[in-house]
Biopython code that builds the backbone (N, CA, C, O; Angstrom):
import numpy as np
from Bio.PDB.StructureBuilder import StructureBuilder

atoms = [
    (1, "MET", "N", (100.723, 90.818, 68.380)),
    (1, "MET", "CA", (100.791, 91.872, 67.388)),
    (1, "MET", "C", (100.954, 91.225, 66.024)),
    (1, "MET", "O", (101.837, 90.391, 65.822)),
    (2, "ALA", "N", (100.106, 91.609, 65.099)),
    (2, "ALA", "CA", (100.187, 91.076, 63.745)),
    (2, "ALA", "C", (101.209, 91.882, 62.957)),
    (2, "ALA", "O", (101.073, 93.095, 62.795)),
    (3, "LEU", "N", (102.220, 91.198, 62.477)),
    (3, "LEU", "CA", (103.251, 91.873, 61.700)),
    (3, "LEU", "C", (103.049, 91.589, 60.221)),
    (3, "LEU", "O", (102.815, 90.446, 59.827)),
    (4, "GLY", "N", (103.136, 92.606, 59.422)),
    (4, "GLY", "CA", (103.121, 92.414, 57.987)),
    (4, "GLY", "C", (101.762, 92.523, 57.341)),
    (4, "GLY", "O", (101.686, 92.669, 56.121)),
    (5, "VAL", "N", (100.680, 92.460, 58.102)),
    (5, "VAL", "CA", (99.362, 92.481, 57.486)),
    (5, "VAL", "C", (98.457, 93.407, 58.283)),
    (5, "VAL", "O", (98.379, 93.328, 59.509)),
    (6, "LEU", "N", (97.770, 94.292, 57.552)),
    (6, "LEU", "CA", (96.755, 95.132, 58.170)),
    (6, "LEU", "C", (95.479, 94.317, 58.193)),
    (6, "LEU", "O", (94.944, 93.972, 57.139)),
    (7, "LYS", "N", (94.989, 94.008, 59.370)),
    (7, "LYS", "CA", (93.837, 93.123, 59.487)),
    (7, "LYS", "C", (92.575, 93.932, 59.723)),
    (7, "LYS", "O", (92.384, 94.521, 60.787)),
    (8, "ILE", "N", (91.708, 93.950, 58.699)),
    (8, "ILE", "CA", (90.381, 94.540, 58.827)),
    (8, "ILE", "C", (89.407, 93.586, 58.154)),
    (8, "ILE", "O", (89.749, 92.922, 57.175)),
    (9, "THR", "N", (88.214, 93.523, 58.675)),
    (9, "THR", "CA", (87.213, 92.647, 58.085)),
    (9, "THR", "C", (86.634, 93.308, 56.839)),
    (9, "THR", "O", (86.800, 94.506, 56.610)),
    (10, "GLU", "N", (85.956, 92.498, 56.050)),
    (10, "GLU", "CA", (85.346, 93.034, 54.834)),
    (10, "GLU", "C", (84.285, 94.069, 55.182)),
    (10, "GLU", "O", (84.173, 95.098, 54.516)),
    (11, "ASN", "N", (83.506, 93.796, 56.228)),
    (11, "ASN", "CA", (82.479, 94.766, 56.647)),
    (11, "ASN", "C", (83.109, 96.074, 57.104)),
    (11, "ASN", "O", (82.599, 97.153, 56.804)),
    (12, "ASP", "N", (84.222, 95.976, 57.832)),
    (12, "ASP", "CA", (84.920, 97.192, 58.249)),
    (12, "ASP", "C", (85.403, 97.968, 57.035)),
    (12, "ASP", "O", (85.278, 99.191, 56.976)),
    (13, "PHE", "N", (85.959, 97.242, 56.062)),
    (13, "PHE", "CA", (86.472, 97.895, 54.853)),
    (13, "PHE", "C", (85.369, 98.652, 54.126)),
    (13, "PHE", "O", (85.536, 99.820, 53.779)),
    (14, "TRP", "N", (84.235, 97.982, 53.896)),
    (14, "TRP", "CA", (83.152, 98.622, 53.149)),
    (14, "TRP", "C", (82.470, 99.715, 53.961)),
    (14, "TRP", "O", (81.806, 100.579, 53.390)),
    (15, "GLY", "N", (82.621, 99.693, 55.276)),
    (15, "GLY", "CA", (82.039, 100.729, 56.109)),
    (15, "GLY", "C", (82.909, 101.968, 56.257)),
    (15, "GLY", "O", (82.486, 102.965, 56.842)),
    (16, "MET", "N", (84.131, 101.903, 55.725)),
    (16, "MET", "CA", (85.063, 103.033, 55.856)),
    (16, "MET", "C", (84.881, 104.034, 54.719)),
    (16, "MET", "O", (84.602, 103.676, 53.575)),
    (17, "THR", "N", (85.051, 105.295, 55.084)),
    (17, "THR", "CA", (85.157, 106.305, 54.035)),
    (17, "THR", "C", (86.594, 106.270, 53.525)),
    (17, "THR", "O", (87.471, 105.736, 54.205)),
    (18, "PRO", "N", (86.853, 106.823, 52.349)),
    (18, "PRO", "CA", (88.248, 106.829, 51.870)),
    (18, "PRO", "C", (89.201, 107.489, 52.860)),
    (18, "PRO", "O", (90.332, 107.031, 53.028)),
    (19, "ARG", "N", (88.761, 108.549, 53.509)),
    (19, "ARG", "CA", (89.626, 109.235, 54.470)),
    (19, "ARG", "C", (89.973, 108.323, 55.647)),
    (19, "ARG", "O", (91.133, 108.253, 56.054)),
    (20, "VAL", "N", (88.984, 107.631, 56.192)),
    (20, "VAL", "CA", (89.221, 106.724, 57.317)),
    (20, "VAL", "C", (90.139, 105.587, 56.884)),
    (20, "VAL", "O", (91.031, 105.183, 57.630)),
    (21, "PHE", "N", (89.917, 105.074, 55.677)),
    (21, "PHE", "CA", (90.755, 103.991, 55.170)),
    (21, "PHE", "C", (92.210, 104.437, 55.062)),
    (21, "PHE", "O", (93.111, 103.736, 55.523)),
    (22, "PHE", "N", (92.443, 105.597, 54.457)),
    (22, "PHE", "CA", (93.821, 106.065, 54.301)),
    (22, "PHE", "C", (94.448, 106.453, 55.638)),
    (22, "PHE", "O", (95.660, 106.326, 55.812)),
    (23, "ASN", "N", (93.639, 106.923, 56.579)),
    (23, "ASN", "CA", (94.167, 107.168, 57.925)),
    (23, "ASN", "C", (94.620, 105.863, 58.571)),
    (23, "ASN", "O", (95.656, 105.824, 59.234)),
    (24, "ALA", "N", (93.847, 104.796, 58.381)),
    (24, "ALA", "CA", (94.219, 103.485, 58.924)),
    (24, "ALA", "C", (95.504, 102.981, 58.267)),
    (24, "ALA", "O", (96.386, 102.455, 58.945)),
    (25, "ILE", "N", (95.607, 103.140, 56.961)),
    (25, "ILE", "CA", (96.811, 102.710, 56.240)),
    (25, "ILE", "C", (98.027, 103.500, 56.725)),
    (25, "ILE", "O", (99.079, 102.918, 56.989)),
    (26, "ASN", "N", (97.888, 104.814, 56.841)),
    (26, "ASN", "CA", (99.009, 105.648, 57.289)),
    (26, "ASN", "C", (99.432, 105.302, 58.709)),
    (26, "ASN", "O", (100.625, 105.279, 59.010)),
    (27, "ALA", "N", (98.462, 105.031, 59.589)),
    (27, "ALA", "CA", (98.796, 104.635, 60.964)),
    (27, "ALA", "C", (99.528, 103.300, 60.968)),
    (27, "ALA", "O", (100.474, 103.111, 61.733)),
    (28, "TYR", "N", (99.095, 102.374, 60.117)),
    (28, "TYR", "CA", (99.746, 101.074, 60.025)),
    (28, "TYR", "C", (101.187, 101.225, 59.538)),
    (28, "TYR", "O", (102.101, 100.613, 60.091)),
    (29, "ILE", "N", (101.385, 102.037, 58.508)),
    (29, "ILE", "CA", (102.734, 102.257, 57.969)),
    (29, "ILE", "C", (103.628, 102.891, 59.030)),
    (29, "ILE", "O", (104.785, 102.499, 59.186)),
    (30, "LYS", "N", (103.098, 103.866, 59.756)),
    (30, "LYS", "CA", (103.877, 104.532, 60.800)),
    (30, "LYS", "C", (104.251, 103.544, 61.909)),
    (30, "LYS", "O", (105.371, 103.583, 62.419)),
    (31, "GLN", "N", (103.324, 102.663, 62.282)),
    (31, "GLN", "CA", (103.607, 101.662, 63.310)),
    (31, "GLN", "C", (104.687, 100.695, 62.853)),
    (31, "GLN", "O", (105.578, 100.355, 63.631)),
    (32, "ARG", "N", (104.624, 100.249, 61.608)),
    (32, "ARG", "CA", (105.647, 99.343, 61.063)),
    (32, "ARG", "C", (107.018, 100.022, 61.062)),
    (32, "ARG", "O", (108.024, 99.411, 61.421)),
    (33, "GLU", "N", (107.044, 101.291, 60.654)),
    (33, "GLU", "CA", (108.297, 102.036, 60.635)),
    (33, "GLU", "C", (108.866, 102.162, 62.047)),
    (33, "GLU", "O", (110.073, 102.024, 62.247)),
    (34, "GLN", "N", (108.004, 102.421, 63.018)),
    (34, "GLN", "CA", (108.444, 102.527, 64.406)),
    (34, "GLN", "C", (108.975, 101.182, 64.911)),
    (34, "GLN", "O", (109.964, 101.144, 65.643)),
    (35, "ASP", "N", (108.327, 100.083, 64.525)),
    (35, "ASP", "CA", (108.806, 98.756, 64.915)),
    (35, "ASP", "C", (110.206, 98.497, 64.367)),
    (35, "ASP", "O", (111.052, 97.936, 65.062)),
    (36, "ILE", "N", (110.448, 98.901, 63.134)),
    (36, "ILE", "CA", (111.769, 98.722, 62.518)),
    (36, "ILE", "C", (112.811, 99.566, 63.244)),
    (36, "ILE", "O", (113.918, 99.095, 63.507)),
    (37, "HIS", "N", (112.467, 100.798, 63.566)),
    (37, "HIS", "CA", (113.391, 101.674, 64.301)),
    (37, "HIS", "C", (113.751, 101.057, 65.649)),
    (37, "HIS", "O", (114.917, 101.057, 66.046)),
    (38, "ILE", "N", (112.754, 100.535, 66.347)),
    (38, "ILE", "CA", (113.011, 99.936, 67.658)),
    (38, "ILE", "C", (113.944, 98.738, 67.525)),
    (38, "ILE", "O", (114.837, 98.555, 68.353)),
    (39, "SER", "N", (113.748, 97.925, 66.496)),
    (39, "SER", "CA", (114.618, 96.758, 66.289)),
    (39, "SER", "C", (116.062, 97.181, 66.064)),
    (39, "SER", "O", (116.979, 96.591, 66.635)),
    (40, "TRP", "N", (116.268, 98.197, 65.237)),
    (40, "TRP", "CA", (117.630, 98.674, 64.983)),
    (40, "TRP", "C", (118.252, 99.272, 66.241)),
    (40, "TRP", "O", (119.435, 99.064, 66.509)),
    (41, "GLU", "N", (117.467, 100.005, 67.003)),
    (41, "GLU", "CA", (117.998, 100.611, 68.220)),
    (41, "GLU", "C", (118.340, 99.550, 69.264)),
    (41, "GLU", "O", (119.311, 99.706, 70.004)),
    (42, "GLN", "N", (117.558, 98.480, 69.330)),
    (42, "GLN", "CA", (117.887, 97.384, 70.240)),
    (42, "GLN", "C", (119.202, 96.716, 69.832)),
    (42, "GLN", "O", (120.037, 96.402, 70.681)),
    (43, "ALA", "N", (119.376, 96.505, 68.530)),
    (43, "ALA", "CA", (120.617, 95.893, 68.044)),
    (43, "ALA", "C", (121.816, 96.785, 68.369)),
    (43, "ALA", "O", (122.870, 96.295, 68.775)),
    (44, "ARG", "N", (121.650, 98.083, 68.191)),
    (44, "ARG", "CA", (122.736, 99.014, 68.513)),
    (44, "ARG", "C", (123.051, 98.986, 70.002)),
    (44, "ARG", "O", (124.219, 99.009, 70.393)),
    (45, "PHE", "N", (122.013, 98.938, 70.835)),
    (45, "PHE", "CA", (122.203, 98.903, 72.283)),
    (45, "PHE", "C", (123.023, 97.680, 72.697)),
    (45, "PHE", "O", (123.927, 97.779, 73.526)),
    (46, "ILE", "N", (122.699, 96.537, 72.113)),
    (46, "ILE", "CA", (123.439, 95.308, 72.418)),
    (46, "ILE", "C", (124.886, 95.426, 71.947)),
    (46, "ILE", "O", (125.814, 95.065, 72.670)),
    (47, "ALA", "N", (125.072, 95.935, 70.726)),
    (47, "ALA", "CA", (126.431, 96.064, 70.184)),
    (47, "ALA", "C", (127.273, 97.009, 71.024)),
    (47, "ALA", "O", (128.436, 96.714, 71.299)),
    (48, "VAL", "N", (126.719, 98.126, 71.434)),
    (48, "VAL", "CA", (127.457, 99.089, 72.255)),
    (48, "VAL", "C", (127.789, 98.472, 73.608)),
    (48, "VAL", "O", (128.873, 98.703, 74.145)),
    (49, "GLY", "N", (126.879, 97.699, 74.157)),
    (49, "GLY", "CA", (127.159, 97.021, 75.417)),
    (49, "GLY", "C", (128.334, 96.071, 75.303)),
    (49, "GLY", "O", (129.178, 96.010, 76.197)),
    (50, "LEU", "N", (128.391, 95.328, 74.205)),
    (50, "LEU", "CA", (129.506, 94.407, 73.989)),
    (50, "LEU", "C", (130.815, 95.151, 73.776)),
    (50, "LEU", "O", (131.846, 94.756, 74.320)),
    (51, "VAL", "N", (130.786, 96.217, 72.997)),
    (51, "VAL", "CA", (132.001, 96.994, 72.732)),
    (51, "VAL", "C", (132.490, 97.648, 74.018)),
    (51, "VAL", "O", (133.694, 97.685, 74.274)),
    (52, "ASN", "N", (131.575, 98.162, 74.827)),
    (52, "ASN", "CA", (131.972, 98.847, 76.066)),
    (52, "ASN", "C", (132.590, 97.892, 77.089)),
    (52, "ASN", "O", (133.327, 98.319, 77.977)),
    (53, "CYS", "N", (132.286, 96.604, 76.961)),
    (53, "CYS", "CA", (132.909, 95.623, 77.862)),
    (53, "CYS", "C", (134.423, 95.584, 77.678)),
    (53, "CYS", "O", (135.161, 95.319, 78.626)),
    (54, "PHE", "N", (134.879, 95.847, 76.469)),
    (54, "PHE", "CA", (136.298, 95.727, 76.155)),
    (54, "PHE", "C", (136.974, 97.061, 75.872)),
    (54, "PHE", "O", (138.187, 97.102, 75.667)),
    (55, "ALA", "N", (136.225, 98.136, 75.858)),
    (55, "ALA", "CA", (136.800, 99.441, 75.553)),
    (55, "ALA", "C", (137.348, 100.093, 76.821)),
    (55, "ALA", "O", (136.806, 99.916, 77.912)),
    (56, "LYS", "N", (138.435, 100.852, 76.655)),
    (56, "LYS", "CA", (138.989, 101.583, 77.790)),
    (56, "LYS", "C", (138.104, 102.768, 78.134)),
    (56, "LYS", "O", (137.895, 103.083, 79.305)),
    (57, "LYS", "N", (137.588, 103.420, 77.104)),
    (57, "LYS", "CA", (136.715, 104.570, 77.301)),
    (57, "LYS", "C", (135.333, 104.215, 76.741)),
    (57, "LYS", "O", (135.208, 103.917, 75.553)),
    (58, "PRO", "N", (134.301, 104.245, 77.581)),
    (58, "PRO", "CA", (132.965, 103.881, 77.090)),
    (58, "PRO", "C", (132.471, 104.834, 76.013)),
    (58, "PRO", "O", (132.797, 106.021, 76.018)),
    (59, "ILE", "N", (131.687, 104.303, 75.097)),
    (59, "ILE", "CA", (131.107, 105.127, 74.033)),
    (59, "ILE", "C", (129.591, 105.163, 74.196)),
    (59, "ILE", "O", (128.993, 104.284, 74.817)),
    (60, "LYS", "N", (128.991, 106.193, 73.628)),
    (60, "LYS", "CA", (127.539, 106.336, 73.660)),
    (60, "LYS", "C", (126.940, 105.624, 72.452)),
    (60, "LYS", "O", (127.629, 105.346, 71.471)),
    (61, "ASN", "N", (125.666, 105.341, 72.541)),
    (61, "ASN", "CA", (124.974, 104.687, 71.431)),
    (61, "ASN", "C", (125.075, 105.504, 70.146)),
    (61, "ASN", "O", (125.337, 104.958, 69.074)),
    (62, "THR", "N", (124.868, 106.806, 70.260)),
    (62, "THR", "CA", (124.870, 107.643, 69.063)),
    (62, "THR", "C", (126.275, 107.853, 68.512)),
    (62, "THR", "O", (126.424, 108.207, 67.342)),
    (63, "ASP", "N", (127.310, 107.644, 69.328)),
    (63, "ASP", "CA", (128.677, 107.722, 68.817)),
    (63, "ASP", "C", (129.032, 106.459, 68.033)),
    (63, "ASP", "O", (129.871, 106.497, 67.133)),
    (64, "PHE", "N", (128.400, 105.359, 68.374)),
    (64, "PHE", "CA", (128.658, 104.086, 67.702)),
    (64, "PHE", "C", (128.019, 104.087, 66.311)),
    (64, "PHE", "O", (128.700, 103.859, 65.311)),
    (65, "VAL", "N", (126.729, 104.340, 66.253)),
    (65, "VAL", "CA", (125.987, 104.428, 64.987)),
    (65, "VAL", "C", (124.904, 105.472, 65.165)),
    (65, "VAL", "O", (124.181, 105.465, 66.161)),
    (66, "ARG", "N", (124.793, 106.366, 64.203)),
    (66, "ARG", "CA", (123.701, 107.342, 64.202)),
    (66, "ARG", "C", (122.770, 106.997, 63.047)),
    (66, "ARG", "O", (123.195, 106.905, 61.895)),
    (67, "PHE", "N", (121.508, 106.810, 63.369)),
    (67, "PHE", "CA", (120.518, 106.451, 62.362)),
    (67, "PHE", "C", (119.953, 107.701, 61.706)),
    (67, "PHE", "O", (119.962, 108.777, 62.305)),
    (68, "PRO", "N", (119.459, 107.566, 60.469)),
    (68, "PRO", "CA", (118.923, 108.741, 59.759)),
    (68, "PRO", "C", (117.775, 109.423, 60.492)),
    (68, "PRO", "O", (117.647, 110.645, 60.421)),
    (69, "TRP", "N", (116.946, 108.671, 61.187)),
    (69, "TRP", "CA", (115.805, 109.280, 61.870)),
    (69, "TRP", "C", (116.220, 110.022, 63.129)),
    (69, "TRP", "O", (115.402, 110.729, 63.717)),
    (70, "GLU", "N", (117.456, 109.883, 63.555)),
    (70, "GLU", "CA", (117.937, 110.618, 64.727)),
    (70, "GLU", "C", (118.513, 111.981, 64.351)),
    (70, "GLU", "O", (118.788, 112.794, 65.233)),
    (71, "ASN", "N", (118.696, 112.239, 63.082)),
    (71, "ASN", "CA", (119.264, 113.506, 62.643)),
    (71, "ASN", "C", (118.229, 114.615, 62.566)),
    (71, "ASN", "O", (118.571, 115.780, 62.367)),
    (72, "GLU", "N", (116.974, 114.254, 62.721)),
    (72, "GLU", "CA", (115.925, 115.265, 62.663)),
    (72, "GLU", "C", (115.992, 116.118, 63.924)),
    (72, "GLU", "O", (115.832, 115.616, 65.036)),
    (73, "VAL", "N", (116.225, 117.389, 63.741)),
    (73, "VAL", "CA", (116.327, 118.312, 64.868)),
    (73, "VAL", "C", (115.074, 119.177, 64.873)),
    (73, "VAL", "O", (114.766, 119.848, 63.889)),
    (74, "ALA", "N", (114.366, 119.153, 65.979)),
    (74, "ALA", "CA", (113.162, 119.964, 66.097)),
    (74, "ALA", "C", (113.548, 121.426, 66.305)),
    (74, "ALA", "O", (114.506, 121.740, 67.012)),
    (75, "ASP", "N", (112.799, 122.287, 65.687)),
    (75, "ASP", "CA", (113.029, 123.721, 65.824)),
    (75, "ASP", "C", (112.408, 124.180, 67.148)),
    (75, "ASP", "O", (111.186, 124.146, 67.291)),
    (76, "PRO", "N", (113.223, 124.607, 68.118)),
    (76, "PRO", "CA", (112.658, 125.000, 69.418)),
    (76, "PRO", "C", (111.744, 126.212, 69.317)),
    (76, "PRO", "O", (110.792, 126.330, 70.087)),
    (77, "ASP", "N", (112.017, 127.119, 68.377)),
    (77, "ASP", "CA", (111.153, 128.289, 68.226)),
    (77, "ASP", "C", (109.767, 127.878, 67.749)),
    (77, "ASP", "O", (108.760, 128.418, 68.208)),
    (78, "GLU", "N", (109.717, 126.919, 66.826)),
    (78, "GLU", "CA", (108.431, 126.445, 66.320)),
    (78, "GLU", "C", (107.649, 125.739, 67.424)),
    (78, "GLU", "O", (106.434, 125.906, 67.529)),
    (79, "ALA", "N", (108.337, 124.957, 68.239)),
    (79, "ALA", "CA", (107.675, 124.269, 69.354)),
    (79, "ALA", "C", (107.102, 125.282, 70.338)),
    (79, "ALA", "O", (105.995, 125.098, 70.843)),
    (80, "LYS", "N", (107.848, 126.352, 70.613)),
    (80, "LYS", "CA", (107.374, 127.402, 71.531)),
    (80, "LYS", "C", (106.146, 128.104, 70.949)),
    (80, "LYS", "O", (105.191, 128.391, 71.671)),
    (81, "LYS", "N", (106.173, 128.379, 69.649)),
    (81, "LYS", "CA", (105.021, 129.022, 69.008)),
    (81, "LYS", "C", (103.786, 128.137, 69.106)),
    (81, "LYS", "O", (102.696, 128.613, 69.422)),
    (82, "GLN", "N", (103.962, 126.843, 68.833)),
    (82, "GLN", "CA", (102.823, 125.933, 68.917)),
    (82, "GLN", "C", (102.298, 125.839, 70.338)),
    (82, "GLN", "O", (101.085, 125.819, 70.548)),
    (83, "PHE", "N", (103.190, 125.783, 71.313)),
    (83, "PHE", "CA", (102.774, 125.721, 72.708)),
    (83, "PHE", "C", (101.988, 126.974, 73.085)),
    (83, "PHE", "O", (100.921, 126.881, 73.693)),
    (84, "ASP", "N", (102.510, 128.136, 72.727)),
    (84, "ASP", "CA", (101.824, 129.395, 73.041)),
    (84, "ASP", "C", (100.458, 129.461, 72.373)),
    (84, "ASP", "O", (99.490, 129.931, 72.971)),
    (85, "TYR", "N", (100.381, 128.991, 71.134)),
    (85, "TYR", "CA", (99.108, 128.983, 70.411)),
    (85, "TYR", "C", (98.075, 128.166, 71.172)),
    (85, "TYR", "O", (96.946, 128.619, 71.358)),
    (86, "TRP", "N", (98.451, 126.947, 71.622)),
    (86, "TRP", "CA", (97.495, 126.086, 72.310)),
    (86, "TRP", "C", (97.145, 126.615, 73.692)),
    (86, "TRP", "O", (96.011, 126.455, 74.142)),
    (87, "VAL", "N", (98.095, 127.239, 74.371)),
    (87, "VAL", "CA", (97.787, 127.835, 75.675)),
    (87, "VAL", "C", (96.752, 128.937, 75.500)),
    (87, "VAL", "O", (95.775, 128.998, 76.247)),
    (88, "LYS", "N", (96.961, 129.804, 74.521)),
    (88, "LYS", "CA", (96.001, 130.893, 74.276)),
    (88, "LYS", "C", (94.636, 130.339, 73.893)),
    (88, "LYS", "O", (93.604, 130.841, 74.337)),
    (89, "ARG", "N", (94.641, 129.311, 73.075)),
    (89, "ARG", "CA", (93.377, 128.738, 72.633)),
    (89, "ARG", "C", (92.605, 128.137, 73.807)),
    (89, "ARG", "O", (91.396, 128.340, 73.920)),
    (90, "PHE", "N", (93.294, 127.399, 74.681)),
    (90, "PHE", "CA", (92.621, 126.809, 75.833)),
    (90, "PHE", "C", (92.178, 127.874, 76.831)),
    (90, "PHE", "O", (91.134, 127.727, 77.467)),
    (91, "GLU", "N", (92.953, 128.933, 76.975)),
    (91, "GLU", "CA", (92.526, 130.027, 77.850)),
    (91, "GLU", "C", (91.265, 130.679, 77.311)),
    (91, "GLU", "O", (90.365, 131.021, 78.079)),
    (92, "ARG", "N", (91.191, 130.853, 76.009)),
    (92, "ARG", "CA", (90.009, 131.441, 75.386)),
    (92, "ARG", "C", (88.790, 130.539, 75.594)),
    (92, "ARG", "O", (87.693, 131.025, 75.872)),
    (93, "ILE", "N", (88.986, 129.234, 75.457)),
    (93, "ILE", "CA", (87.894, 128.290, 75.678)),
    (93, "ILE", "C", (87.464, 128.314, 77.139)),
    (93, "ILE", "O", (86.272, 128.257, 77.442)),
    (94, "ASP", "N", (88.444, 128.397, 78.049)),
    (94, "ASP", "CA", (88.142, 128.434, 79.479)),
    (94, "ASP", "C", (87.342, 129.680, 79.831)),
    (94, "ASP", "O", (86.385, 129.608, 80.601)),
    (95, "ARG", "N", (87.731, 130.821, 79.269)),
    (95, "ARG", "CA", (86.993, 132.058, 79.536)),
    (95, "ARG", "C", (85.578, 131.965, 78.979)),
    (95, "ARG", "O", (84.627, 132.452, 79.590)),
    (96, "ARG", "N", (85.451, 131.347, 77.836)),
    (96, "ARG", "CA", (84.152, 131.297, 77.177)),
    (96, "ARG", "C", (83.189, 130.339, 77.880)),
    (96, "ARG", "O", (82.022, 130.671, 78.087)),
    (97, "TYR", "N", (83.673, 129.160, 78.244)),
    (97, "TYR", "CA", (82.806, 128.147, 78.807)),
    (97, "TYR", "C", (82.999, 127.922, 80.294)),
    (97, "TYR", "O", (82.125, 127.354, 80.949)),
    (98, "GLY", "N", (84.124, 128.356, 80.838)),
    (98, "GLY", "CA", (84.381, 128.189, 82.267)),
    (98, "GLY", "C", (84.617, 126.739, 82.639)),
    (98, "GLY", "O", (84.453, 125.840, 81.815)),
    (99, "ARG", "N", (84.998, 126.523, 83.868)),
    (99, "ARG", "CA", (85.226, 125.169, 84.361)),
    (99, "ARG", "C", (84.061, 124.784, 85.263)),
    (99, "ARG", "O", (83.841, 125.399, 86.307)),
    (100, "ASN", "N", (83.338, 123.789, 84.862)),
    (100, "ASN", "CA", (82.177, 123.340, 85.654)),
    (100, "ASN", "C", (82.409, 121.984, 86.212)),
    (100, "ASN", "O", (81.545, 121.445, 86.903)),
]
sb = StructureBuilder()
sb.init_structure("model")
sb.init_model(0)
sb.init_chain("A")
sb.init_seg("    ")
for serial, (resi, resn, name, xyz) in enumerate(atoms, 1):
    if name == "N":
        sb.init_residue(resn, " ", resi, " ")
    sb.init_atom(name, np.array(xyz, "f"), 0.0, 1.0, " ", f" {name:<3s}", serial, name[0])
structure = sb.get_structure()
């Protein structure tokens, strides 16, 4: 895995539309951010393991340190609405084209 550099050839670059280019950049940024999150979570896991070796009462990872990206709470009503929307849409497609 190449860290720190988005690797594309010159031909790939000139063959991209601006939208494709920015999609590639955004995907790269998201991947880097995810890599950083994983590194921090691994460090927390190790630290909690060491602390729990000597603690009388074990603690959870999130009780030890809570990261900013863990505070995002998904709205269950919104998730249900999106699920229902896609179920209806696929049912409509199934009725229209059938399963062959």
